[in-house]
N, C-alpha and C positions, 0 to 999 in steps of 0.2 A: 804503469802505475808501479810504484815503489811498493814491495809485498808488506805487509804491517807485522809487527811483533807482539805478541802476546805475553803480560806481565801476569803471573798467576801468583796473585796473595794468598796467603795461608796463614801462619800466624804471623804476622809482621805488619799489621794495619797502619801502616805508618807512610809518610813521605819522606822524612828524616833517615838518615844511615840506614837506607834501602838501597842495598847493592843490585838487585835485579832491576829495580827500577831507575838508579841511577845509570846504568849501563844502559839502558832503553831509551833511555832521555837523551843521554850523549850521540848516541847512533844517531839522530834525527830522524827517525823511522817513525812511520804513523803507529801510534801506541793503543794495544787495547787491554786496559787494568782488567783483569778477572777474578772474582771471588766464586769458588764452585762449592754448594751446601751439598758435600759428598755424602752420597747413599754406600750402605753396606759396610761400614766401620765397625770394628767390634766393641762390645760394650765398656771395656777398658779407655779405648780411644773415641769414644762416641761424648759430645758437648753435656753436660750436666745442664739443670735447669737455670742454675745462676748464671751456668757460664753464656747459655742462648741469650739470655736476658741481655749480658753486656754485648755479645756479639751484635743484635739486632743495633743497639747505640752506636758501637764503634763504626759498624758497616755503614749506618747513616751519616756519620762524620768523616767517615775517608770518602764518602762519594762525594760529598760538600767539597771537601777539599781538591779533588782530582777534576770537579767540575770548573771550578775557579782556577784550574792550571789548563783547563784545554779537551780534558780526556775523559768523559765520564764511565764510571763503574759499572763494567758488566758484570751483573747476577745472574745465574744459572745453577740448577741444581739438577745432580744425578751421579752417576759413576766416573771420575776424571777423567778418563780414556777418553770416553764415550762424549763427553762433554767437549772435550779439547778437539777432538778429531770434528766433530761437527762446527765449531768455531772456525777451524781451520779450513775445512772447505767451503763456508760461507764467505770467508773474507780473504782467503788466498794467504795467510799467515806464511810466514818461511822461517821463523823464529818464536822460540816459547823460552819466556826466562824464569826462574824463580829461587826463591831462597832457600836452601837445606831446611830439612825436618828430620827429628832422629828417634822417634818412637819404633815400635818393629814395624806396625802396619804400614805407617807413612815409610819409613827407608823401602820396604816389598812395594809399595805402589808406586813411587815415584823411578825404582829401577827399572819396573816394568813398562812405565810409560816414556822414560827417558829411550829404553832399546826401541820400543813399537815408532815411536816420532823417528827419530833416528831412521831406521830402515825406512821409513818415507820419504827421508830425505828433507826433513825437518831439521833446523839445528836448535839444538836443547844446552842451555847454559845452566849451573844451580851456582849459587852465591855462600860465603858464609855470614850469616847474618842474628841469629837467634845463639849464638853462644858467644863469648869471648876466645876459648880454644877449641879446636875440634876434637874431637875422643880420641884421634890417632894421633894430636897432637902431643900429648901427655900420659907417660907410661913411667912405671918403675925403669930402675937400672938396670935390669932385667928383661925389660920390655913387656912387661903384663900391668895391667889395669890397676890402679891403687883401689885398694878396700878399706882404707885408713883417710879420713878427711883431713885432718892436721900434716901429713908428707903429702900427700895430693896437692892442695894449696900453696904449700912454699915450692912445690915442683912448678904450679903456675907462677905463682912469684917470681920467679926466676929465669921463666922464661921471658924470651922478647914481649914486651907489652904488646897487648891490643891494639888492632891498627887505631887509628882516631875515628871518631866516628866521622860521616858523611853526610856534607848539607842536603836540604832537601830541594828537589830543580826549582826553576822557577818559571820554568813553562813546559808543555808537553805537546806533541805534536799528534793531533788527533786522527782520527782514522776516517778519510772522507763519508763512509756511510758505515754507520756506528751500528753495530749489531743489537739483535732484540736482546733484550732484558728481562727477565723476572723481575715483578715488583716486589722491593724488601716487606712488604706487610704480607704477602701471599707466602710467606715462608712459615708464617705461625710461631716466630721465636717468642713472642713476648706471651705472659701468662694472661688469660682472661676470665674461666671463671673455676675460682676466684682471681682477681689480680693481687698476688700476695707481694709485688715489688714495691711497695712503695716507700717502705725500709732503704729500699737499693736504691731507689732514685733523689731519696733523699741525701745520701749521703756520698754517692758516686757521681763522676762526670765522665762518662766513657769518652775516649778518645785521643788522639794525639795532642790535643790542645791541653785536656782535663788531666794527661802525665805530663807535659813539662809544667804545667801548674802547680801539680802533688811534688814534683822534682826540686822546684825552685823555691816552696815552702820548704822542704826538708832541709834542704841545703842552707836555705836563710837562717832557719828558726832551733832546729834540732839536731842537725849531726855532731856538732860538738858535745852533747850531752847525748849520746846514742846509746851507749857501751855501758850505762847504769838506765837510764829513763826506760829503755825499751824493755825491762823486766817488768815495768809497774804498768798492770794494763786500766789502772784510773788515770794515768798520764796520758798526755798527746805527745810518746817519747818515739814512735815509732816512725819509718818512712811512708806506710803505706802505698810502699810501690805494686807491689806484688802483683794485682790482677793487671796495669797496666805491662808488665814484663810478660806477663802469661799470655795475654793478646797480642802480644807485641807492637805494643801504640808506644812505647820504649824498650831504646835496643838496651841490652847488655855494655855495649861499649859505652853509652852515650851516658850512661851511669855512672860507670866506671871513673871517665876521664872527667866526669863534670864534679864529682866529687873529690878526686884526686887536683884538683883544679882551684878549689873552692875552699875547702877547709885545711887547717893546718894538720901536721901529721900529730898524730895520738890514737888515744883510745876509740873516739869514735869513728873515726875516720878507717880503722883497722878492723872495727865489728863490723863495720857497714860493708865494706870491700869482701870480708869474708862471708859475711850473709850470700853475696854474688858468688860467692867462692861455694858455697853450701848448692845455690843451686844450678850451677856448674857441673859439679860433684855429682848432684843426683841423673842430671841429662847423662852425664858419662857413665854413670852404671847402670842405666835404664837402655844405652845402647850395646854393651858387652854383656847385659844377664836380659834380655829380651821378655821371659816369662818372669820379671821382677813383679807384675802387677799379681798372677797367680797364685807363685810359688815362695815360701822365703828362702831368702838367700840362704841360710845356715839350713842345710837338711834335717838336722836332728829334729827341728821344729816341726815337719811335716808329720811326725806323730802326736803332737803335744794336744792333751785331751780338753779342745775347747770346749765349755759349753753350750747348750743349747737353751736359751732364756729371752722368748720373744718379747716377754713383758719388762724383762729388765734393759732390753735393747730398746724398746718404745720409751720407756721412761728415760732414757738415756738422750734419747734424739730428740724428744721435747722438752728435755730442760726439766724433770721432774723426778730426779734421782734423791731430793732431799740435802744434798750437799749443796751450798750455797756457790762455790766459786765454778763447779762442774756446769750447774743449771745455767748462772750469769752468761758464762761461754757460750752455750747451745743457744740461749736466748739472744745474744747477739750474733749469731751466726745465723738464725733464722731470719732477723730482722733485717742486716745489712748485708748478709753474704758473706762475712769477715769476721775475723776471731781473731785477738788478740795472741801474738805466737805462743807466749809464757804459758796464757791459759788453754791454748791448742795441746800443750804437753801433758799437762794435768788432766783435762778431762780423754785423751787418750790412754794414759797411764791408767785412768778408772775403769774403762772401758776392757780394756786387754786384762789387766791384772786383779782390779777389785773385781769386775763381776766375768771374769773368765770368757769374754766374747772376743772370737777372733777380729784380729786387724783387719782383716778385709770386710768386715761389716762396716767400720770407721772408715776406711778408706771409701767405700762404695758410698757412705754418706756424703762426706765430704765432696767426693768430686760430683753430687748433685747440688749441693747446697751452698758450696766456696763460689766468688765470682775471681777468685786468683786460683781454680784447681788446675794444676799442673799435672800431669800424668807421670812424669818424673817423680818432680819434687812431693807429690803426694804420696806415691806407694813405697818410696824409698823414707819418707819420715815417717810413716806408720809402722814401717819396717824397726826403724832404727827404736821407736818405742817400746815396740812387743821386745824387743833385743833379738830378734832374728834375720837383721839386714846386716849391711854392711857398718862397721863403726857403731856399732849397735850399741845403745847404754845397756850392761848387762841387765839380765832379767829380774835379779833379786834388786836393783834400786827401782823401789815402788814410791810414786809420789804421795807424800801424806796432805791428801788435799785442802784439809785443814788447815794445817801447818803453812802450805804453801799460798793460802790466800792470807792469814796471820801476815806472814814475811812480806807477800810482794803489793799485798791492797790492804795496809793498816788501817785503813781510816775508814774501810769498805765502801770506798766510792765506786768501786767497779761494779758490785755487789748490788748496791742499793741502786745504780742504774740501769740493770738488767734483771734484776730481782726485785722492783718495788714495792712488794708485799713486806720486803725485810728492811725498809727504811728506818721505820721506828724504833729498833733495836740497838742499844751502845754497841761501840766499837767491840767491846769485848765478846758479846754474843753473836756477833752479826756473821760471823763463821764456822757457829756451830751452835746455830737456835735450840737444836735437839736438847743441849746443854743445860739452856739458861732457864731460870728460877719460873715457876708459873706468872710470879707476880711481874715480871720483868717481859714474859711474853701475852699479859694480859693487857699492861702498860703499852706497848707496842702495837698490837689490836692485831695479836696472832694468835692463832689456833691452829695447831701441831696434826697433821692429817685432814684438814680443813684449806684453810686459807695456804697452807704450804705444807708439802708432804714431810714424813718421818723418814730417815734416810733408811733407802733400800738395801743398803749393807754395812753391817759396821766395819770398818777400816782394818782395824786389827786383826779381826777374823780372815775377813779375805786376805790379808797379805799374808797370814799363816798358810791359807790355803792354795794361794798362788804359788809360795815356796814349794809347797807339798806335790803340787801340780808337777813342777819343772823338777825337782828330783826324782819324784818316778820315771818323768820321761825319760830322763837320762840313765837311767838304769840304778839307782842308787848314788848319784854324784849328789855332791853337798849342795846344791840348789842354788848355784852361786855361777854354774856353767863351766866349772873348772873339774 
C-alpha cells in the first residue's frame, strides 16, 4: 500500500493558500490532516482564553471543510514529537508536511522534530505560509535586521512581490484506515462556568468562510476610506481581519493580493498594506529577538522604576478608571475579544505612562483576552507604546486620553456604546464627566463615584510623574530619551 502523508496544521487553519496541504494533495498520497493541542508550551506562546474559544470554532469549521473533501481532521493532544511518532507507527506514514512557524519555542520544537523524524527515515518538508517574506529574506544593506518600520516596509515593497495565493484543493485522498482522534469537545477550549463568550459569538464567525466574508466586506465597502476612517472607533472603518490572520484562516498573501487587485491606488490601499507590513515587521523582530516577550529591546528600560499597583491594574482591566475612552476600550475588549486599534494605543499609554505599570502586565492581559492575540504583534506593539521596543514611540509622547477621545470620537458614539451609563451626557462632557457641572450630571442620571468612577489618576500629574521616572532612569537625561 502507498504510505500516507501527514499534514500538520498549526496557525494555518485554512484550505486556500496552504502550501503544505497543496503539496500533499498534488502528490496523490493518502492524507492524514492533523492538529495537535500541544502541551508544554511556555506561557508566552500558550493560547489565551479568547484564542481558545476561537480555536474551538475554527477547528470545527476546518474539520467540516476537510471532511467534505474526503479527509477528516485528526485531533490529538500531547507533546508533538510523541504524537507524530505514535501516528506514524499506527499508519505507516512516510511524509510529514507543515507550514513554518516563527516564534522562539515553535522554531526550536520544529527543528527538533525535523531532525528526529529525518533520522527515522521520515521525509519532512516545511513551507512559507504565514508571512509575506521570510525573516531571512529582508535585511538592511549591511545584512542586519531592520529596527525601524518605515525602511523595513520600503525594503519589502522593493523586493519581488509575494507569490500569488494558491487555490484550495478540490479533493483529497483519504487514508483507508482513518486513525483514532480526540473529540473536539473533550479539549475543553470553550468557557463554561461562567460562559463569558456570548459577545464573541455575536461578533465573529471563526473559520475560513468567515475570513473570506470579512475580507470581501472590507474590500467592497471600506478600503477606499480606510486611511482616515480607521482612526475613528465609533465608525466601522477597520478591516477586522486580525483574528483571521492570527489563526491562519486567511493568509497574508491572500489579503495582500486581494487588496491590490481590488482597490485603486491611494491612501486607503497603502495604509492597509502597511498594516500587513507592521504584522510582518513584528514577526521578523521576534524571530531575531527571541526574548522580546520578556525583556525590553532597549536595554536601558530594564531598570525603569515601574510601580506596583494591583488596584490600579484591576481598575484598568475592568474598565473602571474613570477615563471614558479607556473604559470603553476595555469594555469592548472584554465583550467582543477585540479592541479598536486607535483605542489600543490609548489604553496602553494609560497603563504604562499614566499608571506607570509595566507593559508586560498589559501584554499578558491582551494575550488572554484578545481573539487576535499574536505573540509577535502583541509584545512588539506594547513595547512600541512603552518606548522600549523597535521603532518605539518616544517615552515622552504620552497620549492625553481625554483629548484623544474628543478628536477621534467627537460625538461620543464609541464611548456611549461601551459605557452606556454616560449615554445621557452632552457631547461636550462625554469624554470628561468629572469636569461636568453637577446639574449636567443630574440631568444625565450620573453620580460620579457611584454609577461611574471618578478618575483614578490626574493625567497632568501622571504625565509629570512619568517624565520624572524616565529622567531618573536615564541618569539625569532630559526625559526625552536623548
